[in-house]
C-alpha positions in Angstrom: -60.5 13.5 -9.8 -58.1 15.3 -7.4 -59.6 18.1 -5.4 -57.8 21.4 -5.7 -55.6 22.5 -2.8 -54.3 25.9 -1.9 -51.4 27.3 -4.0 -48.0 28.0 -2.6 -48.3 31.7 -3.4 -51.0 34.4 -2.9 -53.6 34.7 -5.7 -53.1 38.4 -5.8 -49.7 39.9 -5.0 -50.8 42.9 -2.9 -49.2 44.8 0.0 -51.1 44.2 3.2 -54.4 46.1 2.8 -55.9 48.6 5.2 -58.8 47.4 7.4 -61.3 49.0 5.0 -64.0 49.9 7.5 -65.7 53.3 7.9 -66.1 53.0 11.6 -63.7 52.3 14.4 -64.1 50.0 17.4 -64.0 53.0 19.8 -66.8 54.6 17.9 -68.9 51.5 18.1 -68.3 51.3 21.8 -69.6 54.9 22.2 -72.7 54.0 20.2 -73.4 51.0 22.3 -72.8 52.7 25.6 -75.0 55.6 24.6 -77.8 53.1 23.8 -77.4 51.3 27.2 -77.3 54.6 29.1 -80.5 55.8 27.4 -82.2 52.5 28.1 -81.4 52.8 31.8 -82.6 56.4 31.7 -86.0 55.3 30.4 -86.3 52.8 33.2 -85.2 49.5 31.6 -84.2 46.8 34.1 -81.7 45.4 31.6 -80.5 46.1 28.1 -78.1 45.0 25.4 -76.9 46.6 22.2 -74.7 45.7 19.2 -73.1 47.9 16.6 -71.9 46.3 13.4 -70.6 47.1 9.9 -70.0 44.8 6.9 -68.5 45.5 3.5 -67.3 43.6 0.5 -67.1 43.0 -3.2 -68.8 40.4 -5.4 -67.9 39.9 -9.0 -69.4 37.4 -11.5 -68.4 36.5 -15.1 -69.9 34.2 -17.7 -68.3 32.9 -20.9 -65.4 35.2 -20.6 -67.4 38.4 -20.1 -68.1 40.5 -17.0 -71.6 39.9 -15.8 -72.0 41.6 -12.4 -70.1 43.8 -10.0 -71.6 44.5 -6.7 -70.1 46.4 -3.7 -72.0 46.1 -0.4 -71.6 48.2 2.7 -74.1 48.0 5.6 -74.3 49.1 9.2 -76.6 48.5 12.0 -77.3 49.2 15.7 -79.5 46.7 17.4 -81.0 47.3 20.8 -82.8 44.9 23.2 -84.6 46.3 26.2 -86.0 44.3 29.2 -88.7 45.5 31.5 -88.7 42.7 34.1 -89.5 39.7 32.0 -90.9 41.6 29.0 -88.5 42.1 26.1 -88.5 44.5 23.1 -86.1 44.8 20.1 -85.4 47.5 17.6 -82.7 48.5 15.2 -81.5 51.3 13.0 -78.9 52.1 10.4 -78.7 55.7 11.5 -75.9 56.4 13.9 -77.0 59.9 15.0 -77.7 60.5 18.6 -81.3 61.3 17.9 -81.8 58.0 16.0 -80.1 56.0 18.8 -82.5 57.4 21.3 -85.5 56.8 19.0 -84.4 53.2 18.6 -84.0 52.6 22.3 -87.5 54.2 22.8 -89.0 51.9 20.2 -87.5 48.8 21.9 -88.7 50.1 25.2 -92.3 50.7 23.9 -92.3 47.2 22.4 -91.3 45.7 25.7 -94.1 47.6 27.5 -96.8 46.0 25.4 -95.2 42.5 25.2 -96.5 39.7 27.3 -94.2 38.5 30.1 -92.0 35.6 29.4 -90.6 33.9 32.5 -87.5 32.8 30.5 -86.7 36.2 28.9 -83.5 37.7 30.4 -79.9 38.4 29.7 -77.5 35.5 30.2 -76.6 34.8 33.9 -73.6 36.8 35.1 -71.5 33.7 35.9 -71.8 32.5 32.2 -70.5 35.8 30.7 -67.2 35.8 28.9 -65.1 38.3 30.7 -62.4 40.4 29.0 -59.7 38.3 30.6 -61.2 35.0 29.3 -61.9 36.1 25.7 -59.5 34.6 23.2 -57.8 37.1 20.9 -55.5 34.7 19.0 -58.1 33.1 16.6 -56.9 34.8 13.4 -60.3 35.6 12.0 -59.6 38.7 10.1 -57.8 38.9 6.8 -59.0 41.8 4.6 -58.5 41.3 0.9 -57.7 44.4 -1.1 -58.8 43.0 -4.4 -60.4 45.4 -6.8 -63.2 44.6 -9.3 -60.7 44.2 -12.3 -58.5 41.7 -10.3 -61.6 39.8 -9.0 -63.0 39.6 -12.6 -59.6 38.3 -13.8 -59.6 35.6 -11.1 -63.1 34.5 -12.0 -62.3 34.4 -15.7 -59.2 32.3 -15.1 -61.3 29.9 -13.1 -64.0 29.7 -15.8 -61.5 29.5 -18.7 -59.8 26.5 -17.0 -63.1 24.7 -16.7 -64.0 25.4 -20.4 -60.6 24.3 -21.6 -60.6 21.0 -19.6 -62.4 19.1 -22.3 -64.3 19.9 -25.5 -67.4 18.4 -24.0 -67.6 21.3 -21.6 -70.1 23.1 -23.7 -71.3 26.0 -21.5 -71.1 27.7 -18.2 -73.3 29.2 -15.6 -70.5 31.5 -14.7 -67.8 32.0 -12.1 -67.7 34.4 -9.2 -65.4 36.0 -6.6 -66.5 37.3 -3.2 -64.5 39.3 -0.7 -66.3 40.1 2.5 -65.4 41.5 5.9 -67.2 42.7 9.0 -66.8 43.8 12.6 -69.0 44.5 15.6 -69.0 45.5 19.2 -71.6 44.3 21.7 -72.3 44.9 25.3 -75.1 44.4 27.8 -75.9 45.4 31.4 -74.9 42.0 32.9 -71.3 42.9 32.3 -70.4 41.7 28.9 -68.3 43.7 26.5 -66.7 42.4 23.4 -66.4 42.3 19.6 -64.0 41.4 16.8 -63.5 41.6 13.1 -63.8 38.7 10.7 -63.5 38.0 7.0 -64.7 35.4 4.5 -63.6 35.1 0.8 -64.6 32.7 -1.9 -64.1 31.7 -5.6 -66.5 29.4 -7.4 -67.5 28.2 -10.9 -70.4 26.1 -12.4 -69.5 24.5 -15.8 -72.0 22.6 -18.0 -71.0 19.4 -19.9 -72.7 17.8 -22.9 -75.4 19.0 -25.2 -79.1 18.4 -25.9 -80.8 15.9 -23.5 -77.5 14.9 -21.9 -76.4 18.1 -20.4 -75.0 18.0 -16.9 -74.0 20.8 -14.5 -71.7 20.7 -11.6 -69.8 23.2 -9.5 -66.9 23.6 -7.1 -65.6 26.4 -4.9 -63.0 27.4 -2.3 -63.9 29.5 0.7 -61.4 30.8 3.3 -61.0 33.6 5.8 -57.6 34.4 4.2 -57.6 34.9 0.5 -54.0 33.6 0.3 -55.4 30.1 1.3 -58.0 29.9 -1.5 -57.3 27.2 -4.0 -55.8 28.3 -7.3 -58.5 29.4 -9.8 -57.3 26.9 -12.5 -57.5 24.0 -10.0 -61.1 24.9 -9.0 -62.1 25.3 -12.7 -60.6 21.9 -13.7 -62.1 20.0 -10.8 -65.6 21.5 -11.4 -65.3 20.5 -15.1 -64.2 17.0 -14.2 -67.2 16.6 -11.9 -69.6 17.8 -14.6 -68.0 15.4 -17.2 -68.2 12.4 -14.9 -72.0 12.9 -14.8 -72.5 12.5 -18.6 -74.6 9.5 -19.8 -76.4 9.2 -16.5 -78.9 6.4 -16.2 -81.9 5.7 -14.0 -81.9 2.7 -11.8 -84.6 0.4 -10.5 -86.0 0.9 -7.0 -84.1 -1.1 -4.4 -82.7 -1.2 -0.8 -78.9 -0.7 -0.7 -76.0 0.9 1.1 -75.4 4.6 0.4 -72.1 6.5 0.5 -72.5 10.3 1.0 -69.8 12.4 -0.5 -68.1 14.5 2.2 -69.8 17.8 1.5 -73.2 16.0 1.7 -72.1 14.3 4.9 -71.7 17.7 6.4 -75.4 18.2 5.6 -76.3 15.1 7.6 -74.2 16.4 10.4 -76.3 19.6 10.2 -79.5 17.5 10.5 -78.1 16.0 13.7 -77.2 19.4 15.1 -80.7 20.7 14.4 -82.3 17.8 16.1 -80.4 18.4 19.4 -80.7 22.2 19.3 -82.6 24.0 22.0 -85.4 25.4 19.9 -86.4 22.0 18.5 -86.1 20.4 21.9 -88.2 22.8 23.9 -90.8 22.9 21.2 -90.8 19.1 21.2 -90.3 19.2 17.5 -87.3 16.8 17.4 -87.0 13.1 16.8 -84.2 13.2 19.4 -86.1 14.4 22.4 -84.6 13.3 25.8 -81.6 11.9 24.0 -79.0 13.2 26.5 -76.7 10.3 27.6 -78.3 7.9 25.1 -76.8 6.2 22.1 -78.3 7.7 19.0 -75.4 7.4 16.6 -73.2 4.3 15.7 -70.9 3.4 18.6 -67.7 4.2 16.8 -68.7 7.9 16.1 -67.4 10.9 18.0 -68.4 14.6 17.5 -66.2 17.4 18.8 -67.0 21.1 19.0 -64.1 23.5 19.2 -64.7 27.2 19.0 -60.9 28.0 19.2 -59.7 26.6 15.8 -57.4 29.3 14.3 -58.9 30.7 11.2 -61.9 28.4 11.7 -65.1 29.4 10.0 -67.0 28.6 13.2 -64.5 30.1 15.6 -65.4 32.8 18.1 -64.3 33.9 21.6 -67.9 33.9 22.8 -71.4 33.2 21.5 -74.0 35.7 20.3 -75.1 36.5 23.9 -71.5 37.1 25.1 -71.5 33.7 26.9 -68.2 31.8 27.4 -67.6 29.0 24.8 -65.4 26.0 25.2 -64.3 22.9 23.4 -66.4 19.9 24.3 -67.4 16.4 23.2 -70.9 16.5 21.9 -71.1 12.8 20.9 -68.8 10.2 22.5 -68.9 6.6 21.3 -72.3 7.3 19.8 -73.9 8.8 23.0 -75.1 12.4 23.1 -73.1 14.2 25.8 -74.6 17.7 25.3 -77.2 19.7 23.4 -76.7 23.0 21.6 -78.3 25.6 23.8 -78.5 29.4 24.2 -79.6 31.0 27.5 -83.3 31.1 26.6 -83.6 27.5 25.4 -81.5 26.3 28.3 -83.9 28.0 30.8 -86.9 26.5 28.9 -85.4 23.1 29.4 -84.3 23.6 32.9 -80.6 23.3 31.9 -77.5 25.5 31.5 -76.5 27.3 28.3 -73.8 25.6 26.3 -72.6 28.8 24.6 -74.4 28.1 21.4 -76.6 31.2 21.0 -76.2 31.8 17.3 -75.4 28.2 16.4 -72.7 25.6 16.6 -69.0 26.3 16.4 -66.4 24.2 14.6 -67.7 20.6 14.5 -65.7 17.6 13.6 -67.3 14.2 13.1 -65.0 11.2 13.2 -65.0 7.5 13.5 -62.8 5.4 15.7 -62.6 2.9 12.9 -61.2 5.3 10.3 -57.6 4.6 9.2 -55.3 7.2 7.4 -55.7 5.3 4.1 -59.5 5.5 4.1 -59.7 7.9 1.2 -62.6 8.0 -1.3 -61.3 4.9 -3.2 -61.2 3.0 0.0 -64.7 4.1 1.0 -66.0 3.0 -2.4 -64.5 -0.4 -1.7 -66.2 -0.5 1.7 -69.5 0.4 -0.1 -69.0 -2.6 -2.4 -72.2 -2.5 -4.4 -74.5 0.5 -3.8 -75.1 4.2 -4.4 -72.5 6.9 -4.1 -74.4 10.3 -3.8 -72.8 13.5 -4.9 -75.8 15.8 -5.1 -79.0 16.2 -3.1 -82.1 18.2 -4.0 -84.9 19.5 -1.9 -85.1 19.7 1.9 -87.1 16.6 2.8 -86.3 16.1 6.5 -89.1 15.8 9.0 -87.5 16.7 12.3 -90.5 15.6 14.3 -90.4 12.0 13.0 -86.9 11.8 11.6 -88.2 10.8 8.1 -85.7 11.6 5.4 -86.4 11.8 1.7 -84.3 13.7 -0.8 -83.9 13.9 -4.6 -80.4 12.7 -5.5 -77.9 12.0 -8.2 -74.5 10.3 -8.1 -72.9 7.0 -9.2 -73.8 3.3 -9.1 -70.9 1.4 -7.6 -70.3 -2.3 -8.2 -67.6 -4.3 -6.4 -66.0 -1.2 -5.1 -65.7 0.6 -8.4 -67.8 3.3 -10.0 -69.9 1.6 -12.8 -71.9 4.5 -14.2 -73.6 7.8 -13.2 -77.2 7.9 -12.1 -79.8 10.6 -11.8 -83.5 11.2 -11.2 -83.6 9.1 -8.0 -84.9 9.6 -4.5 -83.2 8.3 -1.4 -85.3 7.7 1.7 -84.9 6.5 5.3 -85.3 7.6 8.9 -82.6 9.7 10.6 -82.7 7.5 13.7 -81.8 4.4 11.7 -79.4 6.3 9.4 -77.4 7.7 12.4 -77.1 4.3 14.0 -76.4 2.7 10.6 -73.2 4.7 9.9 -70.7 2.0 9.0 -67.7 4.2 8.2 -66.4 7.7 7.9 -63.7 8.5 5.4 -60.3 10.1 6.0 -61.2 12.5 3.1 -62.3 15.1 5.6 -63.9 18.2 4.0 -64.7 21.5 5.7 -68.1 22.8 4.8 -68.7 26.0 6.7 -68.3 25.2 10.4 -68.5 21.4 9.9 -65.7 19.0 9.0 -66.4 15.4 8.1 -65.3 12.8 5.6 -67.5 10.7 3.2 -70.0 8.8 5.2 -71.3 5.3 4.6 -74.9 4.4 5.7 -75.7 0.7 5.7 -79.1 0.7 4.2 -81.6 3.1 2.6 -84.4 2.9 0.1 -83.4 4.2 -3.4 -86.5 4.9 -5.6 -85.7 5.0 -9.3 -87.6 3.9 -12.4 
C-alpha cells in the first residue's frame, strides 16, 4: 500500500483568499492594552492578557450524501492578574470596554482570595522573546477560501474513491473536510508583546470492508497548514480502503513474548509518552517513571530527539511559547541520554531549573536513529522484525506514568520471516516504558508527521502479546 502524497496542483483552484477574520491585530492590541492598564489601575503587581479569534468550516458526508455542515467562529479575551504571589484568571467573549473591566476585576478578585504560591509569577524578563528576536518567517498562515459546496465535493470524491477501490468495501463511516484558521495577540507587564495567525486544514475518510462478522474499519487523512499541500482526495480514499481491506480475515494469536514493530503514526504516540514523562508537571508532582533522568541514558544509545520550533509550515512551529518566552532548537535526547526536560516558567521554578520555552507543550519533534539507512522503508523494517507483531492500531490509554507500565489493546499483522503472514485482532500488548525505550532496535526511514511529532516505524525488541 503506497501512502498518498500531495498533488502537483491545488485541490481547489481559487484566487488568494482574504484573511477572513472579523478583528484586526491593532484592535486586539487595544483590547489587551486596555486590560493591562485597568489591572494596574486596580493595584495588580503584574498582569497578562491575550485576545484571540478562531473561525472555520467543517463538512462531513456519508455514502455520497451531505451529512453535516458546521461553521465556527469564536473569540476570547483572557486575563491573568498577580497580586504579589497570588494569581487570578478570568475570560470573556464580550469585547466591550465594560466587559473588559469586569473581567479584569473578576481576575483581581480571584487573586485576592487565592492562597500565595511562591512560584506564581510572569516569566523572568531575561527569558522573554523580544520583538527583535521573534521569527516572522515561519509561514504558518494559509487561509483556505473553500465554501461548503466545494468542501462537500472534496469529501465525496474522497469517499467515492474508497468505495470504488474494491467491491469488498461495503460501507463507510463517512468523509470530512475541515478548514480552520485563528489569530491572537498577547502581552504582559514583563515586557512581552506578540501574536500571529495560523491555519490547519484536513481531509479524512473511514471506509468499512467486509460483511457480517468479518467487518473491518480503517481510516486515513491528510492535515496541513496549506490546503494546497493536502494529499489528493482520491489518493486518501484509496489508501484508507486498502488499509481496511488488508484487515479482513483477521485471526487471534496465542499469548507469547515477541518483538513488536509500531507503524509510524503509532510510534509518534510512543514519542508522546516519552515527552509526557519528562515534562515539568509530571516531574514536579513526582508522577513520572523518568524522575531525575537528566543526563542519564533512558533510550537506546542510537536514538536522538531534536526539537525545532522554527520549521517552516511546521504544525508545532512558533516564534515563542505560550508565556512569550524565547524558544530555540535543541537536542532533547542525544545518543539515548536525556539532555533537557520540557518546562514552562512555573514548572521550572518548582524544579529549581530554567524554563525551556515549552509552556503550552513541545514544538516540532523529530526522533531518529543513528542506525537508520535511506533504504529502511517499511518492507526493510518488516525484515528487521523477522517474526513478530506489526501493530497498526492501538486502543485505550493504558500507560501508567508513575510506574511506566504499558498495556494497550491492539490489532495489526503477524509477520513471519520478514513478510506479513495474516492480520490479527483482539490482542493486548504490554511492557514497561523503561524497557521499551531502551529496547528500541530500529527506527524506519518511513518518517511520518503526526501533529508536531515526526518519526518512522519503530521496532521494540520484546513485549508481551496477550491473545487467545
